[in-house]
KETIVO-735735 format. One line per 8 residues: number of its first residue (from 0); their letters; for each residue x, y, z of C-alpha. Coordinates in steps of 0.02 Angstrom, whole numbers. Example, Ala and Ser with C-alpha at 12.3 -4.5 7.8 and 13.67 -1.06 7.14 Angstrom:
# KETIVO-735735
0 = as = 615 -225 390  684 -53 357;
This chain:
# KETIVO-735735
0 = gqamaivr = 0 0 0  46 182 -8  -8 350 60  14 528 1  -5 689 100  -33 853 7  22 1007 105  -34 1179 49;
8 = fyvgqdee = 48 1332 124  -43 1493 166  -40 1627 33  106 1744 55  220 1622 147  400 1603 91  402 1439 -6  581 1385 31;
16 = esivrlnq = 570 1427 216  404 1334 229  476 1178 145  627 1181 261  516 1192 415  406 1052 346  558 939 322  622 978 496;
24 = kmfanfdl = 453 933 570  450 769 473  628 721 523  580 752 705  443 620 688  531 485 587  530 376 743  341 357 718;
32 = ippgatpp = 361 271 548  310 89 567  431 -51 519  426 -92 334  370 82 280  492 186 179  540 363 233  429 496 152;
40 = lvkprsid = 484 579 -8  447 767 -16  417 840 -190  372 1025 -197  254 1081 -334  223 1264 -371  164 1376 -511  340 1382 -580;
48 = dvpvlalt = 337 1193 -610  196 1211 -737  273 1183 -911  272 1343 -1013  310 1254 -1177  262 1086 -1252  331 1017 -1415  251 862 -1491;
56 = lsserydq = 348 754 -1613  243 646 -1729  272 548 -1888  184 439 -2014  345 340 -2039  419 312 -1867  344 216 -1721  338 272 -1539;
64 = ftlrrias = 503 185 -1500  599 281 -1633  512 445 -1590  562 423 -1408  745 401 -1456  739 558 -1564  651 655 -1425  781 602 -1297;
72 = qvhdsike = 918 685 -1400  814 843 -1417  783 833 -1229  969 846 -1191  992 993 -1310  850 1090 -1229  921 1062 -1054  1078 1155 -1108;
80 = igdvsevk = 978 1317 -1118  996 1428 -966  846 1459 -851  763 1296 -905  722 1204 -745  644 1041 -805  624 950 -970  513 797 -973;
88 = liggqrre = 473 666 -1104  294 601 -1112  249 450 -1215  345 335 -1329  427 171 -1285  597 167 -1202  734 49 -1254  736 -106 -1144;
96 = lrvtldea = 826 -271 -1136  678 -388 -1116  713 -559 -1044  554 -657 -1080  558 -819 -982  488 -978 -1058  396 -1078 -926  413 -1246 -1017;
104 = rmaaynat = 600 -1227 -1050  630 -1173 -869  544 -1333 -811  650 -1436 -930  812 -1362 -862  754 -1363 -681  764 -1172 -672  648 -1044 -593;
112 = patallal = 613 -858 -624  697 -813 -460  860 -903 -502  865 -820 -675  841 -647 -598  972 -676 -464  1099 -738 -591  1073 -585 -699;
120 = qqsnrqlq = 1089 -466 -552  1250 -549 -492  1326 -547 -667  1286 -364 -696  1407 -296 -566  1577 -216 -568  1673 -202 -406  1834 -111 -362;
128 = sgsfsasn = 1929 -249 -274  2081 -144 -228  2257 -128 -296  2432 -201 -280  2609 -140 -312  2739 -223 -422  2893 -162 -514  2870 13 -444;
136 = refvvets = 2695 24 -520  2522 29 -442  2392 -85 -521  2203 -73 -494  2100 -232 -487  1917 -240 -540  1805 -392 -526  1681 -447 -657;
144 = gflrsaee = 1594 -316 -766  1432 -242 -829  1322 -318 -962  1332 -218 -1123  1229 -316 -1252  1095 -446 -1274  1228 -573 -1321  1320 -547 -1156;
152 = agsvvvgv = 1156 -563 -1060  1114 -724 -1152  1282 -797 -1102  1247 -778 -916  1248 -947 -829  1092 -969 -724  1123 -1148 -664  1194 -1320 -701;
160 = snnrpiyl = 1098 -1470 -764  1176 -1640 -800  1349 -1567 -776  1313 -1440 -912  1294 -1252 -888  1123 -1178 -919  1132 -1012 -1008  999 -878 -996;
168 = rdiaried = 967 -895 -1183  919 -1077 -1152  769 -1032 -1045  721 -859 -1109  699 -754 -1264  813 -601 -1252  765 -447 -1354  846 -277 -1361;
176 = gpeepsdy = 708 -159 -1417  555 -62 -1359  477 -93 -1190  304 -167 -1171  178 -25 -1199  106 49 -1039  36 207 -1118  -2 285 -1286;
184 = vlfgsaks = 25 463 -1346  -59 507 -1510  -68 666 -1614  -218 717 -1716  -258 870 -1820  -402 946 -1914  -309 916 -2078  -294 728 -2053;
192 = raslpavt = -421 612 -1972  -285 482 -1935  -199 491 -1766  -10 474 -1771  109 405 -1640  188 548 -1544  303 600 -1403  284 763 -1308;
200 = isvakrkg = 428 864 -1235  373 982 -1095  482 1125 -1036  469 1218 -870  562 1377 -826  655 1432 -672  567 1541 -544  568 1726 -583;
208 = tnaieiad = 625 1707 -765  538 1770 -920  427 1639 -1003  426 1732 -1169  616 1734 -1185  639 1552 -1133  504 1489 -1251  580 1585 -1397;
216 = rviekvdh = 755 1518 -1359  694 1338 -1348  598 1352 -1512  749 1431 -1596  862 1289 -1538  739 1155 -1594  729 1237 -1765  919 1219 -1779;
224 = lkgaiipg = 904 1034 -1735  788 999 -1882  881 903 -2016  1023 859 -1897  942 767 -1752  760 780 -1805  728 695 -1973  630 788 -2105;
232 = dvavnitr = 484 668 -2096  458 701 -1910  338 845 -1879  370 959 -1729  211 1046 -1670  207 1178 -1535  61 1114 -1433  84 1238 -1291;
240 = nygetase = 170 1406 -1283  128 1505 -1127  266 1626 -1175  167 1673 -1331  7 1680 -1227  88 1796 -1100  157 1906 -1239  -13 1915 -1321;
248 = ksnellfh = -100 1962 -1159  33 2091 -1115  27 2169 -1288  -161 2175 -1281  -158 2262 -1113  -23 2383 -1172  -131 2422 -1323  -280 2455 -1210;
256 = mliavlsv = -170 2563 -1101  -123 2665 -1254  -307 2680 -1300  -346 2738 -1123  -209 2870 -1128  -265 2934 -1299  -449 2931 -1248  -416 3032 -1091;
264 = saliwlal = -308 3155 -1188  -439 3172 -1326  -578 3202 -1200  -478 3339 -1114  -439 3413 -1285  -624 3426 -1324  -670 3495 -1153  -524 3613 -1118;
272 = garesgvv = -418 3630 -1273  -264 3559 -1359  -133 3641 -1247  -224 3591 -1088  -233 3414 -1156  -45 3417 -1183  -15 3469 -1003  -121 3325 -936;
280 = ataipvtl = -44 3202 -1059  127 3249 -989  70 3197 -815  19 3022 -869  190 2947 -917  274 3030 -767  148 2954 -647  154 2783 -731;
288 = altlavfy = 344 2781 -725  343 2817 -538  209 2684 -512  314 2555 -605  457 2598 -488  344 2553 -341  301 2388 -425  486 2353 -443;
296 = lygytlnr = 521 2392 -260  376 2279 -206  445 2136 -312  298 2133 -433  334 2078 -611  255 2162 -761  113 2041 -791  -71 2046 -834;
304 = itlfalif = -123 2090 -657  -2 2236 -637  -42 2299 -812  -227 2294 -771  -189 2394 -613  -103 2527 -720  -250 2535 -841  -369 2546 -694;
312 = sigilvdd = -265 2691 -626  -259 2796 -783  -437 2858 -766  -411 2921 -589  -230 2976 -593  -271 3118 -715  -406 3190 -600  -284 3295 -499;
320 = aivvvenm = -197 3361 -654  -363 3403 -737  -421 3502 -584  -259 3600 -579  -251 3632 -766  -434 3682 -777  -417 3805 -633  -258 3878 -704;
328 = arhyrlpe = -340 3899 -875  -491 3982 -791  -381 4102 -695  -283 4146 -852  -448 4198 -935  -514 4303 -793  -518 4488 -840  -445 4543 -672;
336 = nrdrpike = -290 4435 -701  -251 4506 -872  -106 4616 -813  -42 4509 -668  119 4406 -679  82 4232 -746  182 4144 -609  82 4232 -475;
344 = iaveavde = -81 4180 -559  -19 3999 -570  24 3992 -385  -144 4067 -338  -239 3946 -451  -150 3793 -381  -171 3854 -202  -358 3879 -229;
352 = vgnptila = -390 3697 -272  -247 3622 -168  -342 3571 -13  -494 3495 -102  -377 3400 -219  -280 3328 -72  -443 3277 13  -512 3197 -146;
360 = tfaviaai = -350 3102 -176  -343 3027 -2  -528 2985 -10  -496 2884 -168  -347 2798 -87  -455 2757 64  -583 2680 -53  -455 2570 -143;
368 = ipmafvsg = -329 2516 -12  -444 2391 82  -439 2279 -73  -261 2237 -21  -331 2141 128  -428 2012 27  -376 1843 96  -359 1671 19;
376 = lmgpymqp = -306 1626 -158  -377 1787 -230  -262 1894 -122  -112 1891 -242  -230 1931 -387  -308 2080 -297  -157 2153 -208  -68 2237 -356;
384 = ipvgasaa = -226 2337 -395  -239 2436 -231  -50 2449 -214  -29 2513 -392  -182 2625 -391  -139 2701 -220  40 2734 -274  -23 2810 -436;
392 = mvfsllva = -142 2926 -341  -4 2987 -224  113 3017 -370  -25 3100 -472  -52 3221 -327  134 3264 -324  138 3279 -513  -16 3391 -510;
400 = fivtpwas = 68 3510 -387  243 3505 -465  248 3448 -647  77 3511 -703  102 3694 -650  275 3692 -730  207 3621 -894  59 3742 -889;
408 = lrllrrkg = 173 3892 -877  259 3838 -1037  112 3773 -1138  -41 3874 -1088  -70 4046 -1164  -156 4193 -1082  -304 4241 -1189  -485 4291 -1177;
416 = gphdaeeg = -601 4145 -1154  -774 4094 -1101  -768 4210 -950  -766 4360 -1067  -916 4299 -1165  -1092 4245 -1127  -1127 4077 -1047  -1138 3929 -1164;
424 = rmtrlyrr = -1289 3820 -1197  -1233 3681 -1079  -1200 3805 -939  -1373 3882 -960  -1454 3709 -960  -1359 3662 -803  -1413 3821 -714  -1595 3793 -762;
432 = vmgrlied = -1600 3612 -700  -1504 3643 -539  -1604 3800 -501  -1767 3702 -504  -1694 3560 -399  -1637 3684 -266  -1786 3801 -265  -1937 3690 -306;
440 = prwrytfl = -1978 3554 -174  -2078 3454 -301  -1928 3438 -418  -1815 3401 -271  -1920 3259 -200  -1955 3189 -373  -1769 3183 -405  -1735 3096 -238;
448 = agvvvlll = -1874 2972 -272  -1799 2934 -442  -1629 2903 -362  -1708 2782 -237  -1800 2691 -376  -1641 2675 -477  -1547 2611 -324  -1680 2479 -288;
456 = gavslfmv = -1685 2433 -471  -1496 2409 -473  -1506 2297 -319  -1649 2196 -394  -1546 2154 -549  -1462 2018 -447  -1626 1949 -384  -1705 1937 -558;
464 = kavrvkml = -1541 1869 -628  -1523 2010 -754  -1347 2027 -683  -1269 1862 -632  -1148 1839 -489  -984 1759 -540  -811 1774 -467  -718 1799 -631;
472 = pfdnksef = -777 1803 -813  -730 1662 -930  -567 1694 -1022  -546 1666 -1207  -404 1539 -1209  -336 1442 -1355  -345 1273 -1269  -450 1161 -1159;
480 = qiiidmpe = -432 986 -1092  -542 831 -1089  -514 716 -939  -568 534 -964  -594 409 -823  -642 230 -865  -702 111 -728  -562 33 -626;
488 = gstleqta = -512 -132 -707  -525 -67 -886  -383 -113 -1002  -268 10 -1088  -345 -38 -1256  -522 -2 -1195  -468 169 -1133  -378 202 -1297;
496 = avtrdigs = -536 158 -1394  -646 287 -1307  -506 416 -1317  -488 389 -1504  -676 405 -1531  -682 569 -1435  -526 628 -1527  -606 589 -1695;
504 = figtvgev = -755 696 -1649  -643 838 -1588  -554 836 -1756  -719 882 -1842  -741 1042 -1739  -702 1189 -1851  -605 1292 -1724  -486 1149 -1677;
512 = tdyqmyvg = -311 1151 -1752  -241 994 -1669  -261 882 -1517  -150 762 -1420  -215 603 -1338  -127 539 -1183  -187 363 -1136  -123 285 -975;
520 = taspynfn = -17 437 -934  -38 622 -896  -20 764 -1019  89 915 -977  -11 987 -834  -74 1166 -828  -135 1276 -685  -289 1165 -665;
528 = glvrhyfl = -182 1009 -660  -70 1084 -527  -213 1095 -401  -309 942 -462  -148 838 -467  -171 782 -646  17 750 -654  -12 599 -540;
536 = rrgpnvad = -133 515 -660  -64 347 -712  -142 181 -757  -235 92 -896  -404 169 -854  -358 355 -868  -330 469 -1017  -343 650 -1066;
544 = iqvnlvpk = -350 748 -1227  -265 917 -1247  -364 1020 -1374  -285 1170 -1460  -391 1301 -1547  -354 1425 -1684  -299 1597 -1620  -444 1696 -1548;
552 = gerdaqsh = -425 1829 -1682  -468 1698 -1814  -629 1632 -1736  -794 1707 -1683  -834 1592 -1537  -745 1603 -1370  -656 1450 -1301  -789 1429 -1166;
560 = aiakrvrp = -928 1428 -1296  -833 1297 -1397  -805 1188 -1243  -989 1203 -1198  -1041 1160 -1375  -938 1000 -1387  -979 936 -1212  -1147 850 -1252;
568 = eiqkiaar = -1075 747 -1395  -922 701 -1292  -1036 642 -1152  -1134 534 -1275  -976 450 -1337  -915 422 -1159  -1082 347 -1106  -1062 208 -1235;
576 = ydarvkva = -903 153 -1145  -967 186 -968  -835 321 -949  -845 485 -855  -772 637 -941  -739 815 -887  -706 963 -999  -577 1067 -905;
584 = evppgppv = -544 1246 -957  -395 1349 -900  -466 1461 -763  -451 1652 -773  -411 1658 -586  -349 1539 -452  -371 1356 -502  -481 1249 -388;
592 = lqtivaei = -522 1064 -371  -681 1095 -472  -810 1233 -494  -928 1148 -370  -858 1033 -236  -961 947 -101  -858 875 42  -948 737 138;
600 = ygpdydrq = -898 709 320  -961 584 447  -923 449 576  -915 299 455  -821 306 291  -924 174 201  -1081 270 247  -998 432 187;
608 = vevarqvr = -972 347 18  -1156 303 12  -1209 481 57  -1088 545 -76  -1176 433 -203  -1343 512 -158  -1269 686 -174  -1192 639 -341;
616 = difdrtes = -1363 581 -403  -1433 751 -354  -1293 834 -451  -1335 728 -604  -1519 778 -596  -1488 964 -571  -1499 1072 -726  -1339 1162 -780;
624 = vvdvdryv = -1228 1049 -671  -1114 946 -783  -957 838 -776  -1015 759 -613  -898 637 -526  -845 580 -354  -678 530 -281  -723 348 -257;
632 = eddqtkyr = -649 207 -361  -757 74 -439  -748 -103 -375  -603 -199 -450  -573 -384 -425  -408 -441 -351  -344 -618 -323  -250 -648 -163;
640 = fvvdkeka = -125 -792 -164  -125 -858 14  27 -967 51  -9 -1128 145  129 -1112 275  133 -1298 319  150 -1356 138  277 -1221 102;
648 = alngvsae = 381 -1270 253  376 -1454 208  438 -1412 32  570 -1289 93  487 -1139 11  466 -968 91  324 -845 65  451 -721 -4;
656 = qvavtlki = 498 -844 -143  315 -855 -194  295 -665 -193  454 -635 -294  406 -768 -422  234 -688 -449  312 -515 -457  432 -572 -593;
664 = alggmsag = 295 -657 -690  166 -516 -687  250 -348 -661  426 -393 -711  580 -356 -606  735 -259 -651  903 -346 -654  995 -180 -670;
672 = llhqprek = 1042 -77 -821  1118 -121 -988  1274 -14 -995  1270 84 -1157  1372 245 -1135  1297 330 -1287  1116 301 -1240  1023 458 -1187;
680 = edvpitvr = 908 362 -1069  935 215 -952  911 43 -1031  836 -71 -897  854 -260 -902  681 -328 -863  643 -509 -824  463 -561 -855;
688 = lsreerss = 349 -696 -921  270 -675 -1092  94 -603 -1094  16 -767 -1153  93 -859 -1004  31 -735 -872  -148 -704 -926  -245 -823 -813;
696 = lddlkrlk = -244 -898 -640  -200 -1069 -711  -46 -996 -795  12 -923 -629  -22 -1083 -533  91 -1179 -652  240 -1070 -606  371 -1163 -507;
704 = vagaggil = 482 -1118 -362  636 -1209 -302  609 -1310 -144  724 -1412 -33  857 -1503 -132  819 -1401 -288  653 -1489 -320  532 -1380 -419;
712 = vplgelvr = 361 -1358 -340  212 -1281 -435  132 -1132 -349  -37 -1215 -364  17 -1343 -233  73 -1210 -109  -62 -1076 -118  -249 -1053 -119;
720 = veeqtidk = -326 -911 -217  -455 -795 -139  -560 -677 -243  -578 -506 -160  -611 -324 -201  -462 -208 -208  -446 -83 -66  -503 93 -112;
728 = siyhknlm = -422 258 -73  -473 349 85  -461 538 76  -433 655 223  -440 844 234  -356 917 387  -354 738 456  -544 720 442;
736 = pvvyvtgd = -605 578 326  -692 654 175  -774 601 12  -774 727 -130  -916 752 -254  -872 870 -396  -962 955 -538  -948 1098 -662;
744 = vagseesp = -1076 1227 -717  -1135 1253 -896  -1294 1319 -971  -1391 1481 -951  -1331 1507 -772  -1144 1481 -773  -1111 1533 -595  -1092 1412 -450;
752 = vyailkln = -1201 1527 -342  -1362 1484 -434  -1317 1301 -454  -1285 1285 -267  -1451 1369 -227  -1538 1236 -333  -1435 1097 -257  -1474 1157 -81;
760 = eaidqmkl = -1660 1145 -118  -1640 964 -176  -1525 917 -32  -1655 988 90  -1772 851 29  -1642 714 57  -1671 617 218  -1534 510 292;
768 = eegysldr = -1563 338 367  -1505 411 532  -1663 516 541  -1592 690 514  -1552 804 368  -1378 827 298  -1295 973 388  -1211 1099 272;
776 = yvasqpfl = -1063 1215 298  -996 1357 192  -841 1434 270  -767 1296 378  -765 1109 407  -880 1033 538  -801 1036 710  -856 858 751;
784 = sdryamkw = -882 708 638  -1018 625 743  -1152 677 615  -1150 668 427  -1120 839 355  -1071 924 195  -962 1076 157  -967 1175 -6;
792 = dgewhity = -798 1209 -84  -721 1247 -253  -748 1411 -346  -894 1445 -231  -778 1451 -80  -665 1579 -165  -819 1680 -216  -882 1678 -38;
800 = evfrdlgl = -713 1732 33  -690 1874 -91  -867 1942 -74  -853 1929 115  -686 2020 120  -740 2151 -6  -903 2179 89  -808 2209 250;
808 = afaavlil = -685 2319 154  -829 2420 81  -901 2450 255  -729 2500 318  -708 2617 169  -870 2708 207  -820 2734 388  -643 2786 340;
816 = iyilvvgw = -700 2913 211  -830 2983 331  -698 3006 467  -580 3085 341  -709 3211 280  -769 3249 458  -590 3288 508  -569 3401 357;
824 = fqsfktpl = -731 3500 366  -754 3492 555  -936 3444 525  -1039 3287 543  -1170 3336 413  -1059 3390 268  -986 3214 242  -1163 3144 229;
832 = aima = -1204 3266 91  -1042 3223 -2  -1060 3034 19  -1244 3033 -31;
């Protein structure tokens, strides 16, 4: 058996320090490890371990074995590039020296699988025996040597029969070639309906390095390898490039930033004039440059979040400059200032609006800064916005009082303006409307009533679902993933069949450029896979398909709409094979276990599984809830070989001999490595029975072990076989036993809030055998596990945390602004009028 503990650190903790403390804590408790259990292996996984680049090699000519050998040479070349942290090969068949034992020939030569394995292991050793001196020279002595070819392995003596040595080639077939397939990787495209054998090379970068630069350097190096290492009839497809994605997003945000700057400048040009617009436009780059300096000092990189914070800031950072410029322009046009020195007018104009500008700036900062205190996974996403916007507001205030007056003195001209002429049409309209609101009670109360109606109408939009509550909008990615789970006990070929059928359908979708099928192994994991631990998926009953779409500029539909459109047909295909599939999109925010997660707690785990089945059935029946699954394996038959201790003792056979013999026959055991210095990957020597001789209980019972005096005894005489069900995984969360039920949301209401409201109504009707309803929790686990209970998690939990923190922040903002204005105006009523 095995166990795995997943440790997640609090947001904001130093990763290296946390891992060191975790290891120290584990070392301090190694005395609690029971005998026979291995020491724990700690493997950190973080966002930097997610591969930023994936290259898939495919060919119509070469098989998976040849493609793997080509990919291994490319693998070494990519590792030479600086700032590449990990390069991994997925798929293909490794080179292996396969020693396939022949059960009949072993019986004829009185040999057993265990003796063959032991002989190979002992012959594949090289020992430094020491040295001796002679004739004033020092000589080194080595004993024996490593196996370097199939011929040398075949010449290993495994025993003696009739005074004649028995060689390994006498009792086994020895082949130097591809290993027995344990997974398949296939490449498909919209241009060709046939799926080709493939191998994927995934590349991860070092922490803090630029994904765009590393991806470009890797692609450039692979291009140079074409024709030298990579044959011309091997296609190299870039099936993931997060460097290109990051560049695209950054360029898009920079373009929007430019639009924002030009829009603000154009608006000021129309309202105040060209020169005034130039003054304000001068303030924008100065403020942004100072804000970027703050980002640098805080350790923020220039990414989509920080760029969004800058765009968000542009609209408010020009407020101070606009107020100063407008007041200076107004003072320049006043008749009484016509003969006064321009510097004196500028100082007076800035001084007139100085205090209100300071108050307004700090009021905006007070409104934004509480966003920095959002907790949980959304904290790192939110924090750059208040930090950047607050810094921008402070710098915009300084720029408005220093740079703007200086620029105004040099750009603005003193001339007659609107103050010398009659009021304009807009000014007259404004005076007419405001005069009636101030002087006529009927207009005043009608206006207030209209404001109240609009406020209530805005609030009711949520209730009538005209505006839907969702944490983050769907992003328009160029990829999505299809996760396939067959029932436990399914063969690799069955899983490959359903994967190929789904892949064939995906190839007919117009927006799809290509797709990769990973059967029995995991694809290069993304941000979803990091949290959902897709990189641990192994076995004949699992598969996933990585789907790549044409660039978003070349298609009308968003990636979410495409994923939603293909899901029904994928579900139909999966249903024919009794498979469960999930369409996983790359999330726009923090990845979670699933959009909707129900955690089932209780005093008895088997009963928890049953309650989870009932909850899963409710998920299946609820409209807009899709991709439903639970973390419970299906029943899988296992055969337990129970050694009859008396018979074994009488025949001089130990239980370990029986276990080793079965292990060799079924799973194969390694006898070391074939020593080939030029090979890029290790070449294991594997001893195993042929598939046709290990495909039934009768085959296994005919296997023989060596008893007392070298007499061979069939296993069937020493064991009895019991049919049982394989043990299933038991999950814990914070040491409490839990069963997970998961689901996604698709349809007209694509927010977990509305789906959970529907699910709660159905769960209210569910009565447990224990005579009470299923307790439900939102923010925390149940304190006790004496009653069956359920906690909502997933995207809903993040939504709840963010809305809770932002609600508290909003209340704190109102109080903070009120106190700020009270302190400024020395009045308790004036702030109410301003904040209304």
